[in-house]
ROSE-4610 file (N, C-alpha, C; in Angstrom, 1 decimal, always signed):
// ROSE-4610
residu = [W/W/W/A/A/A/L/L/L/F/F/F/A/A/A/V/V/V/Y/Y/Y/G/G/G/I/I/I/Y/Y/Y/F/F/F/G/G/G/L/L/L/T/T/T/E/E/E/G/G/G/V/V/V/E/E/E/K/K/K/A/A/A/L/L/L/V/V/V/A/A/A/D/D/D/L/L/L/A/A/A/P/P/P/V/V/V/H/H/H/L/L/L/R/R/R/G/G/G/S/S/S/A/A/A/F/F/F/G/G/G/L/L/L/Y/Y/Y/H/H/H/L/L/L/T/T/T/V/V/V/G/G/G/F/F/F/G/G/G/A/A/A/L/L/L/P/P/P/A/A/A/S/S/S/L/L/L/L/L/L/F/F/F/G/G/G/L/L/L/V/V/V/W/W/W/E/E/E/R/R/R/F/F/F/G/G/G/A/A/A/A/A/A/A/A/A/A/A/A/F/F/F/G/G/G/M/M/M/G/G/G/A/A/A/G/G/G/L/L/L/A/A/A/L/L/L/L/L/L/S/S/S/S/S/S/V/V/V/M/M/M/L/L/L/S/S/S/A/A/A/L/L/L/S/S/S/V/V/V/K/K/K/R/R/R/P/P/P/Q/Q/Q/N/N/N/N/N/N/G/G/G]
num = [1/1/1/2/2/2/3/3/3/4/4/4/5/5/5/6/6/6/7/7/7/8/8/8/9/9/9/10/10/10/11/11/11/12/12/12/13/13/13/14/14/14/15/15/15/16/16/16/17/17/17/18/18/18/19/19/19/20/20/20/21/21/21/22/22/22/23/23/23/24/24/24/25/25/25/26/26/26/27/27/27/28/28/28/29/29/29/30/30/30/31/31/31/32/32/32/33/33/33/34/34/34/35/35/35/36/36/36/37/37/37/38/38/38/39/39/39/40/40/40/41/41/41/42/42/42/43/43/43/44/44/44/45/45/45/46/46/46/47/47/47/48/48/48/49/49/49/50/50/50/51/51/51/52/52/52/53/53/53/54/54/54/55/55/55/56/56/56/57/57/57/58/58/58/59/59/59/60/60/60/61/61/61/62/62/62/63/63/63/64/64/64/65/65/65/66/66/66/67/67/67/68/68/68/69/69/69/70/70/70/71/71/71/72/72/72/73/73/73/74/74/74/75/75/75/76/76/76/77/77/77/78/78/78/79/79/79/80/80/80/81/81/81/82/82/82/83/83/83/84/84/84/85/85/85/86/86/86/87/87/87/88/88/88/89/89/89/90/90/90/91/91/91/92/92/92]
x = [+28.7/+27.6/+27.1/+28.0/+27.6/+26.7/+26.9/+26.0/+24.6/+24.5/+23.1/+22.5/+23.2/+22.6/+22.2/+23.0/+22.6/+21.3/+21.3/+20.1/+18.9/+19.0/+17.9/+17.4/+18.3/+17.9/+17.1/+17.7/+17.0/+15.7/+15.6/+14.3/+13.3/+13.7/+12.8/+12.3/+13.2/+12.8/+12.0/+12.1/+11.4/+10.1/+10.0/+8.8/+7.5/+7.4/+6.2/+5.9/+7.0/+6.8/+6.2/+6.7/+6.2/+4.7/+4.3/+2.9/+2.1/+2.6/+1.9/+1.7/+2.7/+2.7/+1.6/+1.5/+0.4/-0.9/-1.1/-2.4/-2.7/-1.7/-1.9/-2.3/-1.7/-1.9/-3.1/-3.6/-4.7/-6.0/-7.0/-8.3/-8.9/-9.7/-10.1/-10.8/-11.6/-12.3/-11.4/-10.2/-9.3/-8.0/-8.0/-6.8/-6.5/-7.5/-7.2/-6.5/-7.0/-6.4/-5.0/-4.8/-3.5/-2.5/-2.9/-2.0/-1.7/-2.7/-2.5/-1.5/-1.6/-0.7/+0.7/+0.8/+2.1/+2.8/+2.1/+2.8/+3.0/+2.2/+2.4/+3.7/+3.9/+5.0/+6.3/+6.2/+7.4/+7.8/+6.8/+7.0/+7.7/+7.1/+7.7/+9.1/+9.4/+10.7/+11.7/+11.2/+12.1/+12.7/+11.8/+12.3/+13.4/+13.3/+14.4/+15.6/+15.4/+16.5/+17.3/+16.6/+17.3/+18.1/+17.5/+18.2/+19.4/+19.3/+20.4/+21.5/+21.2/+22.2/+22.9/+22.2/+22.9/+23.8/+23.4/+24.2/+25.5/+25.3/+26.5/+27.4/+26.9/+27.7/+28.5/+27.8/+28.4/+29.5/+29.3/+30.2/+31.4/+31.0/+32.0/+32.4/+31.7/+32.0/+31.0/+31.1/+30.2/+30.3/+31.6/+31.8/+31.1/+31.1/+30.5/+28.9/+28.4/+27.0/+26.5/+27.2/+26.7/+27.0/+28.0/+28.3/+27.2/+26.7/+25.6/+24.4/+24.1/+22.9/+23.0/+24.2/+24.3/+24.2/+24.7/+24.6/+23.2/+22.5/+21.1/+20.2/+20.5/+19.8/+20.1/+21.3/+21.6/+20.9/+21.0/+20.3/+18.8/+18.2/+16.8/+16.5/+17.3/+17.1/+17.2/+18.1/+18.2/+16.9/+16.5/+15.3/+14.1/+13.9/+12.7/+12.7/+13.9/+14.0/+13.4/+13.4/+12.9/+11.4/+10.8/+9.3/+8.7/+7.5/+6.7/+5.4/+5.2/+3.9/+3.0/+1.8/+0.8/-0.2/-0.4/-1.3/-2.7/-3.6/-5.0/-5.4/-6.4/-6.9/-7.6/-7.4/-8.1/-9.2/-10.4/-11.6/-12.2/-11.5/-12.1/-11.4]
y = [-13.2/-12.6/-13.4/-14.0/-14.8/-15.9/-16.6/-17.7/-17.2/-16.0/-15.4/-15.1/-14.7/-14.4/-15.7/-16.8/-18.1/-18.6/-18.4/-18.8/-18.0/-16.7/-15.9/-16.4/-16.7/-17.2/-18.6/-19.4/-20.7/-20.5/-19.7/-19.4/-18.9/-17.9/-17.4/-18.4/-19.3/-20.3/-21.5/-21.7/-22.9/-22.5/-21.4/-21.0/-21.1/-20.6/-20.6/-22.0/-22.8/-24.1/-25.0/-24.9/-25.7/-25.5/-24.2/-23.9/-24.4/-24.3/-24.8/-26.3/-27.0/-28.5/-28.9/-28.1/-28.4/-28.2/-27.1/-26.9/-28.0/-28.4/-29.5/-30.8/-31.1/-32.5/-32.6/-31.4/-31.5/-31.4/-32.2/-32.0/-30.6/-30.1/-28.8/-28.5/-29.4/-29.1/-29.2/-29.6/-29.7/-28.8/-27.9/-27.1/-26.2/-25.6/-24.8/-25.6/-26.7/-27.6/-28.1/-28.3/-28.7/-27.6/-26.4/-25.3/-25.1/-25.2/-25.1/-26.2/-27.4/-28.5/-28.2/-27.7/-27.4/-26.4/-25.3/-24.2/-24.6/-25.5/-26.0/-26.8/-27.7/-28.5/-27.7/-26.7/-25.8/-25.1/-24.6/-23.9/-24.8/-26.0/-26.9/-27.4/-27.4/-27.7/-26.6/-25.4/-24.2/-23.8/-24.0/-23.6/-24.4/-25.7/-26.5/-26.5/-26.3/-26.2/-24.9/-23.8/-22.6/-22.7/-23.3/-23.4/-24.3/-25.5/-26.4/-25.7/-25.0/-24.3/-23.3/-22.5/-21.6/-22.2/-23.4/-24.1/-24.6/-25.2/-25.7/-24.6/-23.5/-22.3/-21.8/-21.7/-21.2/-22.1/-23.4/-24.4/-24.8/-24.9/-25.4/-24.5/-23.4/-22.4/-22.4/-21.3/-21.2/-22.3/-22.7/-23.7/-25.0/-25.4/-26.6/-26.5/-25.3/-25.1/-25.1/-24.5/-24.5/-25.9/-26.6/-28.0/-28.9/-28.7/-29.5/-29.3/-28.0/-27.7/-28.3/-28.2/-28.8/-30.3/-30.9/-32.4/-32.8/-32.1/-32.5/-32.2/-31.1/-30.9/-32.0/-32.4/-33.5/-34.8/-35.1/-36.3/-36.2/-35.1/-34.9/-35.1/-34.6/-34.7/-36.2/-36.9/-38.4/-39.1/-38.8/-39.4/-39.1/-37.8/-37.4/-37.9/-38.1/-38.7/-40.1/-40.8/-42.2/-42.2/-41.1/-41.0/-40.9/-41.4/-41.3/-40.6/-39.5/-38.7/-38.9/-39.3/-39.5/-38.3/-37.7/-36.5/-37.0/-36.3/-36.7/-36.4/-37.2/-37.0/-35.7/-34.9/-33.6/-33.9/-34.0/-34.3/-33.0/-32.4/-31.2/-30.0]
z = [+69.8/+69.2/+67.9/+67.3/+66.1/+66.5/+67.6/+68.0/+68.3/+68.8/+69.0/+67.7/+66.7/+65.4/+64.8/+64.9/+64.4/+65.1/+66.4/+67.2/+66.7/+66.5/+66.0/+64.7/+63.8/+62.5/+62.7/+63.5/+63.7/+64.3/+65.3/+66.0/+65.0/+64.1/+63.1/+62.1/+61.8/+60.8/+61.3/+62.6/+63.2/+64.0/+64.5/+65.4/+64.6/+63.5/+62.7/+62.2/+61.8/+61.3/+62.4/+63.6/+64.7/+64.9/+64.9/+65.1/+64.0/+62.8/+61.6/+61.7/+62.2/+62.4/+63.4/+64.5/+65.5/+64.8/+64.1/+63.4/+62.4/+61.7/+60.7/+61.3/+62.4/+63.0/+63.9/+64.4/+65.3/+64.6/+65.0/+64.4/+64.6/+63.7/+63.8/+65.1/+65.6/+66.9/+68.1/+68.0/+69.1/+68.9/+68.0/+67.7/+68.9/+69.6/+70.7/+71.8/+72.1/+73.1/+72.7/+71.4/+70.9/+71.1/+70.8/+71.0/+72.4/+73.3/+74.7/+75.2/+74.8/+75.2/+74.6/+73.4/+72.8/+73.7/+74.0/+74.8/+76.2/+76.8/+78.1/+78.1/+77.1/+77.0/+76.8/+75.9/+75.7/+77.0/+77.7/+78.9/+80.0/+80.1/+81.1/+80.8/+79.5/+79.1/+79.2/+79.0/+78.9/+80.3/+81.3/+82.7/+83.2/+83.2/+83.7/+82.8/+81.5/+80.5/+80.8/+81.1/+81.3/+82.7/+83.7/+84.9/+84.8/+84.1/+83.9/+83.1/+82.1/+81.2/+82.1/+82.9/+83.8/+84.8/+85.4/+86.4/+85.7/+84.5/+83.8/+83.4/+83.0/+82.6/+83.9/+85.0/+86.2/+86.7/+86.6/+87.2/+86.2/+84.9/+84.0/+82.8/+82.7/+81.7/+80.5/+79.7/+78.6/+77.5/+77.3/+76.2/+76.6/+77.9/+78.3/+78.2/+78.6/+78.5/+77.1/+76.2/+74.8/+74.2/+74.6/+74.2/+74.6/+75.9/+76.4/+75.6/+75.3/+74.5/+73.1/+72.5/+71.1/+71.2/+72.2/+72.3/+72.5/+73.4/+73.6/+72.3/+71.6/+70.4/+69.3/+69.2/+68.3/+68.7/+70.0/+70.5/+70.2/+70.5/+70.2/+68.7/+67.8/+66.4/+66.0/+66.5/+66.2/+66.7/+67.9/+68.4/+67.6/+67.3/+66.5/+65.1/+64.5/+63.2/+63.1/+64.3/+64.3/+64.4/+64.6/+64.7/+63.4/+63.2/+62.0/+62.4/+61.7/+61.9/+60.8/+61.1/+60.1/+60.1/+59.0/+58.9/+58.7/+59.4/+59.1/+57.7/+57.2/+55.8/+55.8/+54.7/+54.5/+53.5/+53.9/+53.1/+52.5/+51.7/+51.1/+51.2]
């Protein structure tokens, strides 16, 4: 249960920040499309991720499934840290 509590805290801290980042990076006239693309990407990633997690859990156990999730999260963090995001200039 402790892992679910940690995940809940993580989700609560990051969900709003992700949406704020989308709003900050998208031009005003494209914000609706940017949010649509963001949610499409999250949805397309969540379905296979959930299926893979369940398959790993079923075949190798819970520890392997959570370990795979942690490893992929770490790999994603390393890859994202290499990116540079430029914010659009706010003129006013």
